[in-house]
All heavy atoms as TSV, in Angstrom:
chain	resi	resn	atom	element	x	y	z
A	1	MET	N	N	0.846	-1.180	0.001
A	1	MET	CA	C	-0.001	0.000	0.001
A	1	MET	C	C	0.892	1.246	0.000
A	1	MET	O	O	1.877	1.316	0.714
A	1	MET	CB	C	-0.910	0.007	1.222
A	1	MET	CG	C	-1.619	1.322	1.379
A	1	MET	SD	S	-2.915	1.446	2.628
A	1	MET	CE	C	-2.199	0.784	4.086
A	2	GLU	N	N	0.523	2.206	-0.809
A	2	GLU	CA	C	1.254	3.466	-0.837
A	2	GLU	C	C	0.782	4.355	0.301
A	2	GLU	O	O	-0.408	4.426	0.597
A	2	GLU	CB	C	1.042	4.175	-2.171
A	2	GLU	CG	C	1.722	3.463	-3.318
A	2	GLU	CD	C	1.736	4.297	-4.573
A	2	GLU	OE1	O	1.920	5.517	-4.471
A	2	GLU	OE2	O	1.564	3.721	-5.636
A	3	VAL	N	N	1.720	5.024	0.923
A	3	VAL	CA	C	1.398	5.830	2.101
A	3	VAL	C	C	0.845	7.205	1.732
A	3	VAL	O	O	0.094	7.792	2.504
A	3	VAL	CB	C	2.629	5.929	3.036
A	3	VAL	CG1	C	3.682	6.828	2.461
A	3	VAL	CG2	C	2.218	6.369	4.404
A	4	GLY	N	N	1.188	7.730	0.560
A	4	GLY	CA	C	0.724	9.058	0.163
A	4	GLY	C	C	-0.784	9.230	0.250
A	4	GLY	O	O	-1.278	10.168	0.890
A	5	PRO	N	N	-1.553	8.335	-0.386
A	5	PRO	CA	C	-3.009	8.456	-0.307
A	5	PRO	C	C	-3.565	8.322	1.116
A	5	PRO	O	O	-4.575	8.937	1.452
A	5	PRO	CB	C	-3.504	7.324	-1.203
A	5	PRO	CG	C	-2.395	7.128	-2.204
A	5	PRO	CD	C	-1.142	7.351	-1.393
A	6	VAL	N	N	-2.886	7.558	1.959
A	6	VAL	CA	C	-3.307	7.416	3.355
A	6	VAL	C	C	-3.113	8.734	4.096
A	6	VAL	O	O	-3.983	9.182	4.856
A	6	VAL	CB	C	-2.538	6.266	4.049
A	6	VAL	CG1	C	-2.887	6.178	5.517
A	6	VAL	CG2	C	-2.799	4.942	3.344
A	7	ILE	N	N	-1.983	9.370	3.849
A	7	ILE	CA	C	-1.716	10.672	4.469
A	7	ILE	C	C	-2.715	11.705	3.950
A	7	ILE	O	O	-3.239	12.516	4.718
A	7	ILE	CB	C	-0.268	11.128	4.213
A	7	ILE	CG1	C	0.711	10.160	4.879
A	7	ILE	CG2	C	-0.047	12.552	4.720
A	7	ILE	CD1	C	2.173	10.393	4.525
A	8	LYS	N	N	-3.005	11.651	2.666
A	8	LYS	CA	C	-3.974	12.582	2.076
A	8	LYS	C	C	-5.343	12.435	2.744
A	8	LYS	O	O	-5.977	13.419	3.106
A	8	LYS	CB	C	-4.102	12.333	0.577
A	8	LYS	CG	C	-5.072	13.268	-0.108
A	8	LYS	CD	C	-5.147	12.972	-1.601
A	8	LYS	CE	C	-6.141	13.895	-2.271
A	8	LYS	NZ	N	-6.267	13.614	-3.706
A	9	ALA	N	N	-5.785	11.210	2.940
A	9	ALA	CA	C	-7.072	10.961	3.586
A	9	ALA	C	C	-7.069	11.484	5.017
A	9	ALA	O	O	-8.054	12.067	5.483
A	9	ALA	CB	C	-7.399	9.466	3.562
A	10	TYR	N	N	-5.963	11.290	5.725
A	10	TYR	CA	C	-5.837	11.803	7.092
A	10	TYR	C	C	-5.958	13.321	7.103
A	10	TYR	O	O	-6.680	13.895	7.926
A	10	TYR	CB	C	-4.501	11.365	7.697
A	10	TYR	CG	C	-4.258	11.929	9.085
A	10	TYR	CD1	C	-4.690	11.238	10.199
A	10	TYR	CD2	C	-3.624	13.157	9.269
A	10	TYR	CE1	C	-4.494	11.751	11.480
A	10	TYR	CE2	C	-3.426	13.683	10.525
A	10	TYR	CZ	C	-3.865	12.975	11.631
A	10	TYR	OH	O	-3.668	13.492	12.888
A	11	MET	N	N	-5.235	13.954	6.192
A	11	MET	CA	C	-5.268	15.411	6.124
A	11	MET	C	C	-6.674	15.916	5.832
A	11	MET	O	O	-7.141	16.865	6.463
A	11	MET	CB	C	-4.282	15.918	5.057
A	11	MET	CG	C	-2.826	15.760	5.470
A	11	MET	SD	S	-1.635	16.108	4.142
A	11	MET	CE	C	-2.147	17.739	3.615
A	12	GLU	N	N	-7.352	15.287	4.900
A	12	GLU	CA	C	-8.718	15.696	4.558
A	12	GLU	C	C	-9.658	15.509	5.747
A	12	GLU	O	O	-10.478	16.374	6.042
A	12	GLU	CB	C	-9.214	14.902	3.350
A	12	GLU	CG	C	-8.540	15.310	2.048
A	12	GLU	CD	C	-8.902	14.412	0.874
A	12	GLU	OE1	O	-9.563	13.368	1.062
A	12	GLU	OE2	O	-8.494	14.766	-0.247
A	13	ALA	N	N	-9.516	14.389	6.440
A	13	ALA	CA	C	-10.379	14.094	7.587
A	13	ALA	C	C	-10.158	15.069	8.739
A	13	ALA	O	O	-11.070	15.306	9.539
A	13	ALA	CB	C	-10.148	12.663	8.066
A	14	HIS	N	N	-8.970	15.637	8.826
A	14	HIS	CA	C	-8.640	16.548	9.923
A	14	HIS	C	C	-8.604	18.009	9.492
A	14	HIS	O	O	-8.168	18.876	10.266
A	14	HIS	CB	C	-7.311	16.143	10.556
A	14	HIS	CG	C	-7.407	14.854	11.308
A	14	HIS	ND1	N	-7.266	13.622	10.707
A	14	HIS	CD2	C	-7.675	14.595	12.613
A	14	HIS	CE1	C	-7.426	12.675	11.604
A	14	HIS	NE2	N	-7.687	13.238	12.776
A	15	GLY	N	N	-9.052	18.279	8.283
A	15	GLY	CA	C	-9.132	19.663	7.809
A	15	GLY	C	C	-7.787	20.337	7.609
A	15	GLY	O	O	-7.685	21.557	7.707
A	16	ILE	N	N	-6.756	19.548	7.314
A	16	ILE	CA	C	-5.416	20.096	7.098
A	16	ILE	C	C	-5.261	20.386	5.604
A	16	ILE	O	O	-5.381	19.493	4.774
A	16	ILE	CB	C	-4.327	19.113	7.567
A	16	ILE	CG1	C	-4.527	18.762	9.049
A	16	ILE	CG2	C	-2.942	19.680	7.311
A	16	ILE	CD1	C	-3.664	17.613	9.541
A	17	LYS	N	N	-4.997	21.638	5.282
A	17	LYS	CA	C	-4.889	22.073	3.891
A	17	LYS	C	C	-3.525	21.719	3.302
A	17	LYS	O	O	-2.489	21.898	3.939
A	17	LYS	CB	C	-5.104	23.586	3.779
A	17	LYS	CG	C	-6.439	24.052	4.305
A	17	LYS	CD	C	-7.548	23.583	3.420
A	17	LYS	CE	C	-8.892	24.112	3.892
A	17	LYS	NZ	N	-9.993	23.561	3.168
A	18	GLN	N	N	-3.555	21.245	2.056
A	18	GLN	CA	C	-2.318	20.873	1.383
A	18	GLN	C	C	-1.373	22.059	1.217
A	18	GLN	O	O	-0.157	21.914	1.404
A	18	GLN	CB	C	-2.616	20.255	0.018
A	18	GLN	CG	C	-3.195	18.872	0.100
A	18	GLN	CD	C	-3.322	18.211	-1.254
A	18	GLN	OE1	O	-2.559	18.472	-2.173
A	18	GLN	NE2	N	-4.305	17.328	-1.383
A	19	ILE	N	N	-1.887	23.218	0.894
A	19	ILE	CA	C	-1.036	24.383	0.688
A	19	ILE	C	C	-0.317	24.764	1.975
A	19	ILE	O	O	0.856	25.145	1.961
A	19	ILE	CB	C	-1.822	25.573	0.081
A	19	ILE	CG1	C	-0.868	26.658	-0.415
A	19	ILE	CG2	C	-2.801	26.150	1.063
A	19	ILE	CD1	C	-0.087	26.269	-1.629
A	20	PHE	N	N	-0.992	24.632	3.114
A	20	PHE	CA	C	-0.383	24.900	4.414
A	20	PHE	C	C	0.782	23.940	4.662
A	20	PHE	O	O	1.873	24.353	5.066
A	20	PHE	CB	C	-1.429	24.766	5.524
A	20	PHE	CG	C	-0.858	24.782	6.908
A	20	PHE	CD1	C	-0.497	25.975	7.505
A	20	PHE	CD2	C	-0.681	23.601	7.618
A	20	PHE	CE1	C	0.048	25.994	8.791
A	20	PHE	CE2	C	-0.143	23.608	8.896
A	20	PHE	CZ	C	0.223	24.806	9.487
A	21	VAL	N	N	0.561	22.658	4.410
A	21	VAL	CA	C	1.590	21.638	4.642
A	21	VAL	C	C	2.757	21.831	3.683
A	21	VAL	O	O	3.921	21.736	4.080
A	21	VAL	CB	C	1.002	20.219	4.530
A	21	VAL	CG1	C	2.092	19.167	4.628
A	21	VAL	CG2	C	-0.048	20.003	5.616
A	22	ALA	N	N	2.467	22.102	2.432
A	22	ALA	CA	C	3.530	22.304	1.438
A	22	ALA	C	C	4.433	23.457	1.865
A	22	ALA	O	O	5.669	23.329	1.847
A	22	ALA	CB	C	2.923	22.566	0.066
A	23	LYS	N	N	3.840	24.564	2.268
A	23	LYS	CA	C	4.636	25.720	2.697
A	23	LYS	C	C	5.445	25.390	3.949
A	23	LYS	O	O	6.616	25.749	4.060
A	23	LYS	CB	C	3.736	26.924	2.949
A	23	LYS	CG	C	3.229	27.558	1.679
A	23	LYS	CD	C	2.374	28.768	1.979
A	23	LYS	CE	C	1.845	29.385	0.691
A	23	LYS	NZ	N	1.025	30.575	0.958
A	24	LYS	N	N	4.829	24.697	4.894
A	24	LYS	CA	C	5.504	24.352	6.147
A	24	LYS	C	C	6.693	23.415	5.899
A	24	LYS	O	O	7.715	23.511	6.566
A	24	LYS	CB	C	4.507	23.719	7.114
A	24	LYS	CG	C	5.019	23.591	8.526
A	24	LYS	CD	C	3.910	23.214	9.480
A	24	LYS	CE	C	4.434	23.100	10.898
A	24	LYS	NZ	N	3.407	22.706	11.830
A	25	CYS	N	N	6.545	22.524	4.912
A	25	CYS	CA	C	7.620	21.590	4.579
A	25	CYS	C	C	8.658	22.204	3.640
A	25	CYS	O	O	9.706	21.610	3.408
A	25	CYS	CB	C	7.048	20.341	3.913
A	25	CYS	SG	S	6.178	19.228	5.017
A	26	GLY	N	N	8.332	23.358	3.050
A	26	GLY	CA	C	9.237	23.961	2.087
A	26	GLY	C	C	9.152	23.323	0.712
A	26	GLY	O	O	10.111	23.351	-0.058
A	27	TRP	N	N	8.012	22.728	0.417
A	27	TRP	CA	C	7.787	22.059	-0.858
A	27	TRP	C	C	6.854	22.899	-1.711
A	27	TRP	O	O	6.104	23.731	-1.202
A	27	TRP	CB	C	7.127	20.703	-0.654
A	27	TRP	CG	C	7.902	19.710	0.136
A	27	TRP	CD1	C	9.170	19.841	0.632
A	27	TRP	CD2	C	7.457	18.421	0.545
A	27	TRP	NE1	N	9.527	18.713	1.313
A	27	TRP	CE2	C	8.499	17.821	1.280
A	27	TRP	CE3	C	6.284	17.717	0.364
A	27	TRP	CZ2	C	8.395	16.552	1.819
A	27	TRP	CZ3	C	6.180	16.450	0.908
A	27	TRP	CH2	C	7.224	15.874	1.622
A	28	THR	N	N	6.834	22.615	-3.016
A	28	THR	CA	C	5.821	23.231	-3.859
A	28	THR	C	C	4.510	22.488	-3.646
A	28	THR	O	O	4.506	21.311	-3.230
A	28	THR	CB	C	6.197	23.160	-5.356
A	28	THR	OG1	O	6.225	21.778	-5.761
A	28	THR	CG2	C	7.535	23.831	-5.622
A	29	ALA	N	N	3.414	23.148	-3.941
A	29	ALA	CA	C	2.107	22.506	-3.826
A	29	ALA	C	C	2.027	21.314	-4.778
A	29	ALA	O	O	1.437	20.282	-4.448
A	29	ALA	CB	C	1.001	23.512	-4.110
A	30	GLN	N	N	2.639	21.439	-5.958
A	30	GLN	CA	C	2.612	20.358	-6.945
A	30	GLN	C	C	3.364	19.128	-6.440
A	30	GLN	O	O	2.912	18.005	-6.607
A	30	GLN	CB	C	3.212	20.826	-8.275
A	30	GLN	CG	C	3.074	19.806	-9.390
A	30	GLN	CD	C	1.628	19.495	-9.737
A	30	GLN	OE1	O	0.844	20.397	-9.949
A	30	GLN	NE2	N	1.271	18.223	-9.767
A	31	ARG	N	N	4.503	19.343	-5.809
A	31	ARG	CA	C	5.267	18.214	-5.268
A	31	ARG	C	C	4.454	17.463	-4.223
A	31	ARG	O	O	4.375	16.239	-4.238
A	31	ARG	CB	C	6.582	18.704	-4.670
A	31	ARG	CG	C	7.387	17.580	-4.055
A	31	ARG	CD	C	8.687	18.064	-3.477
A	31	ARG	NE	N	9.407	16.967	-2.854
A	31	ARG	CZ	C	10.317	17.117	-1.923
A	31	ARG	NH1	N	10.674	18.323	-1.537
A	31	ARG	NH2	N	10.904	16.075	-1.393
A	32	LEU	N	N	3.862	18.211	-3.297
A	32	LEU	CA	C	3.052	17.565	-2.271
A	32	LEU	C	C	1.870	16.829	-2.893
A	32	LEU	O	O	1.592	15.689	-2.527
A	32	LEU	CB	C	2.549	18.583	-1.243
A	32	LEU	CG	C	1.669	18.005	-0.142
A	32	LEU	CD1	C	2.406	16.935	0.660
A	32	LEU	CD2	C	1.154	19.098	0.769
A	33	SER	N	N	1.217	17.440	-3.834
A	33	SER	CA	C	0.091	16.797	-4.502
A	33	SER	C	C	0.523	15.502	-5.169
A	33	SER	O	O	-0.178	14.481	-5.070
A	33	SER	CB	C	-0.517	17.748	-5.542
A	33	SER	OG	O	-1.557	17.115	-6.240
A	34	ASN	N	N	1.661	15.519	-5.854
A	34	ASN	CA	C	2.154	14.315	-6.514
A	34	ASN	C	C	2.453	13.202	-5.516
A	34	ASN	O	O	2.141	12.036	-5.758
A	34	ASN	CB	C	3.397	14.626	-7.344
A	34	ASN	CG	C	3.086	15.379	-8.603
A	34	ASN	OD1	O	1.949	15.430	-9.073
A	34	ASN	ND2	N	4.093	16.008	-9.180
A	35	VAL	N	N	3.035	13.557	-4.385
A	35	VAL	CA	C	3.338	12.568	-3.344
A	35	VAL	C	C	2.044	11.989	-2.767
A	35	VAL	O	O	1.893	10.772	-2.627
A	35	VAL	CB	C	4.213	13.193	-2.233
A	35	VAL	CG1	C	4.248	12.312	-1.004
A	35	VAL	CG2	C	5.615	13.457	-2.748
A	36	LEU	N	N	1.094	12.859	-2.440
A	36	LEU	CA	C	-0.150	12.401	-1.820
A	36	LEU	C	C	-1.006	11.572	-2.757
A	36	LEU	O	O	-1.791	10.735	-2.313
A	36	LEU	CB	C	-0.953	13.605	-1.316
A	36	LEU	CG	C	-0.312	14.413	-0.186
A	36	LEU	CD1	C	-1.204	15.584	0.199
A	36	LEU	CD2	C	-0.006	13.549	1.020
A	37	ASN	N	N	-0.840	11.787	-4.059
A	37	ASN	CA	C	-1.620	11.028	-5.039
A	37	ASN	C	C	-0.865	9.835	-5.607
A	37	ASN	O	O	-1.335	9.174	-6.534
A	37	ASN	CB	C	-2.076	11.954	-6.172
A	37	ASN	CG	C	-3.137	12.913	-5.685
A	37	ASN	OD1	O	-4.146	12.509	-5.136
A	37	ASN	ND2	N	-2.905	14.202	-5.868
A	38	GLY	N	N	0.321	9.545	-5.035
A	38	GLY	CA	C	1.091	8.383	-5.460
A	38	GLY	C	C	1.774	8.538	-6.804
A	38	GLY	O	O	2.195	7.556	-7.405
A	39	LYS	N	N	1.919	9.757	-7.296
A	39	LYS	CA	C	2.559	9.996	-8.593
A	39	LYS	C	C	4.061	10.220	-8.472
A	39	LYS	O	O	4.772	10.124	-9.459
A	39	LYS	CB	C	1.912	11.203	-9.288
A	39	LYS	CG	C	0.468	10.961	-9.647
A	39	LYS	CD	C	-0.139	12.176	-10.308
A	39	LYS	CE	C	-1.598	11.921	-10.634
A	39	LYS	NZ	N	-2.235	13.103	-11.211
A	40	SER	N	N	4.523	10.535	-7.283
A	40	SER	CA	C	5.949	10.715	-7.006
A	40	SER	C	C	6.317	9.884	-5.794
A	40	SER	O	O	5.514	9.740	-4.871
A	40	SER	CB	C	6.266	12.188	-6.706
A	40	SER	OG	O	6.089	12.988	-7.833
A	41	PRO	N	N	7.542	9.350	-5.789
A	41	PRO	CA	C	7.961	8.554	-4.626
A	41	PRO	C	C	8.157	9.427	-3.400
A	41	PRO	O	O	8.430	10.626	-3.504
A	41	PRO	CB	C	9.294	7.945	-5.073
A	41	PRO	CG	C	9.789	8.847	-6.146
A	41	PRO	CD	C	8.581	9.430	-6.810
A	42	LEU	N	N	8.011	8.817	-2.251
A	42	LEU	CA	C	8.192	9.497	-0.979
A	42	LEU	C	C	9.390	8.858	-0.279
A	42	LEU	O	O	9.329	7.688	0.112
A	42	LEU	CB	C	6.935	9.362	-0.119
A	42	LEU	CG	C	6.932	10.027	1.242
A	42	LEU	CD1	C	7.033	11.543	1.088
A	42	LEU	CD2	C	5.670	9.681	2.003
A	43	THR	N	N	10.483	9.606	-0.149
A	43	THR	CA	C	11.661	9.079	0.527
A	43	THR	C	C	11.415	9.037	2.028
A	43	THR	O	O	10.485	9.676	2.535
A	43	THR	CB	C	12.907	9.951	0.246
A	43	THR	OG1	O	12.713	11.233	0.855
A	43	THR	CG2	C	13.164	10.095	-1.246
A	44	VAL	N	N	12.263	8.334	2.721
A	44	VAL	CA	C	12.153	8.252	4.182
A	44	VAL	C	C	12.308	9.642	4.796
A	44	VAL	O	O	11.551	10.021	5.692
A	44	VAL	CB	C	13.205	7.275	4.764
A	44	VAL	CG1	C	13.240	7.342	6.277
A	44	VAL	CG2	C	12.926	5.860	4.300
A	45	GLU	N	N	13.256	10.414	4.277
A	45	GLU	CA	C	13.479	11.758	4.800
A	45	GLU	C	C	12.251	12.643	4.567
A	45	GLU	O	O	11.847	13.405	5.443
A	45	GLU	CB	C	14.706	12.394	4.151
A	45	GLU	CG	C	16.022	11.736	4.545
A	45	GLU	CD	C	16.305	10.446	3.769
A	45	GLU	OE1	O	15.691	10.213	2.700
A	45	GLU	OE2	O	17.137	9.660	4.242
A	46	ASP	N	N	11.671	12.526	3.369
A	46	ASP	CA	C	10.471	13.302	3.060
A	46	ASP	C	C	9.299	12.859	3.933
A	46	ASP	O	O	8.499	13.674	4.377
A	46	ASP	CB	C	10.094	13.167	1.584
A	46	ASP	CG	C	11.050	13.886	0.656
A	46	ASP	OD1	O	11.835	14.733	1.128
A	46	ASP	OD2	O	11.012	13.606	-0.565
A	47	TYR	N	N	9.184	11.558	4.163
A	47	TYR	CA	C	8.113	11.028	5.013
A	47	TYR	C	C	8.224	11.615	6.418
A	47	TYR	O	O	7.233	12.072	6.995
A	47	TYR	CB	C	8.179	9.504	5.055
A	47	TYR	CG	C	7.199	8.895	6.024
A	47	TYR	CD1	C	5.848	8.810	5.713
A	47	TYR	CD2	C	7.615	8.427	7.271
A	47	TYR	CE1	C	4.939	8.271	6.611
A	47	TYR	CE2	C	6.719	7.886	8.167
A	47	TYR	CZ	C	5.377	7.808	7.836
A	47	TYR	OH	O	4.476	7.293	8.725
A	48	LYS	N	N	9.431	11.618	6.956
A	48	LYS	CA	C	9.644	12.164	8.295
A	48	LYS	C	C	9.294	13.649	8.342
A	48	LYS	O	O	8.651	14.112	9.281
A	48	LYS	CB	C	11.089	11.943	8.738
A	48	LYS	CG	C	11.406	10.508	9.076
A	48	LYS	CD	C	12.849	10.366	9.516
A	48	LYS	CE	C	13.184	8.959	9.913
A	48	LYS	NZ	N	14.606	8.831	10.336
A	49	ALA	N	N	9.719	14.393	7.319
A	49	ALA	CA	C	9.420	15.825	7.263
A	49	ALA	C	C	7.919	16.051	7.183
A	49	ALA	O	O	7.375	16.937	7.856
A	49	ALA	CB	C	10.122	16.461	6.066
A	50	LEU	N	N	7.241	15.256	6.383
A	50	LEU	CA	C	5.792	15.405	6.225
A	50	LEU	C	C	5.064	15.111	7.531
A	50	LEU	O	O	4.168	15.863	7.927
A	50	LEU	CB	C	5.302	14.481	5.103
A	50	LEU	CG	C	3.866	14.600	4.661
A	50	LEU	CD1	C	3.498	16.025	4.291
A	50	LEU	CD2	C	3.613	13.687	3.475
A	51	CYS	N	N	5.459	14.057	8.214
A	51	CYS	CA	C	4.841	13.739	9.510
A	51	CYS	C	C	5.065	14.871	10.502
A	51	CYS	O	O	4.145	15.259	11.229
A	51	CYS	CB	C	5.405	12.436	10.064
A	51	CYS	SG	S	4.820	10.961	9.212
A	52	LYS	N	N	6.268	15.416	10.515
A	52	LYS	CA	C	6.571	16.519	11.420
A	52	LYS	C	C	5.714	17.735	11.092
A	52	LYS	O	O	5.182	18.394	11.988
A	52	LYS	CB	C	8.052	16.872	11.337
A	52	LYS	CG	C	8.472	17.928	12.310
A	52	LYS	CD	C	9.968	18.175	12.257
A	52	LYS	CE	C	10.361	19.252	13.246
A	52	LYS	NZ	N	11.797	19.506	13.221
A	53	CYS	N	N	5.550	18.018	9.800
A	53	CYS	CA	C	4.788	19.195	9.378
A	53	CYS	C	C	3.304	19.087	9.734
A	53	CYS	O	O	2.660	20.096	10.010
A	53	CYS	CB	C	4.940	19.418	7.871
A	53	CYS	SG	S	6.574	20.028	7.408
A	54	ILE	N	N	2.764	17.867	9.725
A	54	ILE	CA	C	1.348	17.724	10.080
A	54	ILE	C	C	1.168	17.341	11.546
A	54	ILE	O	O	0.042	17.198	12.016
A	54	ILE	CB	C	0.582	16.764	9.141
A	54	ILE	CG1	C	1.151	15.350	9.170
A	54	ILE	CG2	C	0.538	17.303	7.732
A	54	ILE	CD1	C	0.347	14.349	8.349
A	55	GLY	N	N	2.284	17.173	12.252
A	55	GLY	CA	C	2.233	16.971	13.693
A	55	GLY	C	C	1.760	15.598	14.144
A	55	GLY	O	O	1.011	15.491	15.119
A	56	VAL	N	N	2.224	14.572	13.448
A	56	VAL	CA	C	1.848	13.202	13.834
A	56	VAL	C	C	3.107	12.363	14.032
A	56	VAL	O	O	4.157	12.665	13.456
A	56	VAL	CB	C	0.937	12.535	12.770
A	56	VAL	CG1	C	-0.362	13.289	12.628
A	56	VAL	CG2	C	1.645	12.400	11.438
A	57	PRO	N	N	3.027	11.313	14.837
A	57	PRO	CA	C	4.194	10.431	15.005
A	57	PRO	C	C	4.471	9.662	13.712
A	57	PRO	O	O	3.561	9.373	12.936
A	57	PRO	CB	C	3.773	9.481	16.133
A	57	PRO	CG	C	2.293	9.549	16.187
A	57	PRO	CD	C	1.889	10.893	15.643
A	58	TYR	N	N	5.730	9.329	13.486
A	58	TYR	CA	C	6.128	8.620	12.270
A	58	TYR	C	C	5.384	7.310	12.082
A	58	TYR	O	O	5.084	6.904	10.969
A	58	TYR	CB	C	7.631	8.324	12.278
A	58	TYR	CG	C	8.522	9.526	12.450
A	58	TYR	CD1	C	9.618	9.479	13.301
A	58	TYR	CD2	C	8.279	10.711	11.764
A	58	TYR	CE1	C	10.456	10.578	13.461
A	58	TYR	CE2	C	9.106	11.818	11.923
A	58	TYR	CZ	C	10.189	11.741	12.761
A	58	TYR	OH	O	11.007	12.827	12.919
A	59	GLU	N	N	5.073	6.653	13.176
A	59	GLU	CA	C	4.467	5.326	13.122
A	59	GLU	C	C	3.014	5.330	12.668
A	59	GLU	O	O	2.463	4.294	12.310
A	59	GLU	CB	C	4.532	4.653	14.500
A	59	GLU	CG	C	5.934	4.470	15.033
A	59	GLU	CD	C	6.507	5.730	15.694
A	59	GLU	OE1	O	5.732	6.663	16.024
A	59	GLU	OE2	O	7.726	5.788	15.869
A	60	LEU	N	N	2.369	6.478	12.668
A	60	LEU	CA	C	0.935	6.557	12.417
A	60	LEU	C	C	0.503	5.937	11.083
A	60	LEU	O	O	-0.495	5.249	11.014
A	60	LEU	CB	C	0.449	8.006	12.488
A	60	LEU	CG	C	-1.054	8.214	12.308
A	60	LEU	CD1	C	-1.823	7.543	13.443
A	60	LEU	CD2	C	-1.394	9.690	12.245
A	61	PHE	N	N	1.283	6.150	10.036
A	61	PHE	CA	C	0.876	5.702	8.714
A	61	PHE	C	C	1.560	4.416	8.252
A	61	PHE	O	O	1.407	4.003	7.111
A	61	PHE	CB	C	1.149	6.808	7.682
A	61	PHE	CG	C	0.470	8.089	8.029
A	61	PHE	CD1	C	1.195	9.211	8.395
A	61	PHE	CD2	C	-0.914	8.207	7.990
A	61	PHE	CE1	C	0.587	10.411	8.711
A	61	PHE	CE2	C	-1.546	9.397	8.315
A	61	PHE	CZ	C	-0.799	10.501	8.677
A	62	LEU	N	N	2.323	3.790	9.121
A	62	LEU	CA	C	3.053	2.575	8.741
A	62	LEU	C	C	2.237	1.328	9.068
A	62	LEU	O	O	1.565	1.264	10.088
A	62	LEU	CB	C	4.387	2.517	9.464
A	62	LEU	CG	C	5.331	3.695	9.199
A	62	LEU	CD1	C	6.608	3.536	10.023
A	62	LEU	CD2	C	5.663	3.808	7.719
A	63	ASP	N	N	2.319	0.358	8.178
A	63	ASP	CA	C	1.645	-0.915	8.418
A	63	ASP	C	C	2.388	-1.683	9.491
A	63	ASP	O	O	3.595	-1.576	9.643
A	63	ASP	CB	C	1.626	-1.768	7.138
A	63	ASP	CG	C	0.738	-1.198	6.075
A	63	ASP	OD1	O	-0.206	-0.457	6.404
A	63	ASP	OD2	O	0.975	-1.501	4.892
A	64	ASP	N	N	1.651	-2.482	10.223
A	64	ASP	CA	C	2.279	-3.326	11.255
A	64	ASP	C	C	2.891	-4.552	10.639
A	64	ASP	O	O	2.549	-5.040	9.656
A	64	ASP	CB	C	1.246	-3.740	12.309
A	64	ASP	CG	C	0.795	-2.550	13.147
A	64	ASP	OD1	O	1.564	-1.605	13.288
A	64	ASP	OD2	O	-0.340	-2.603	13.640
């Protein structure tokens, strides 16, 4: 399972705007959109930065 769409669903469910997260992470809105829609790969470093920007623990979106 790709984690991008899972993070996107979380953000939508919690009212977190993509543009806010992109700016906070220092990314373009297009880059974030591509990651969340599974069109671009998400590196471990990017995953950690994204979790930090939305204020969730790293483990939240990982499968057991």
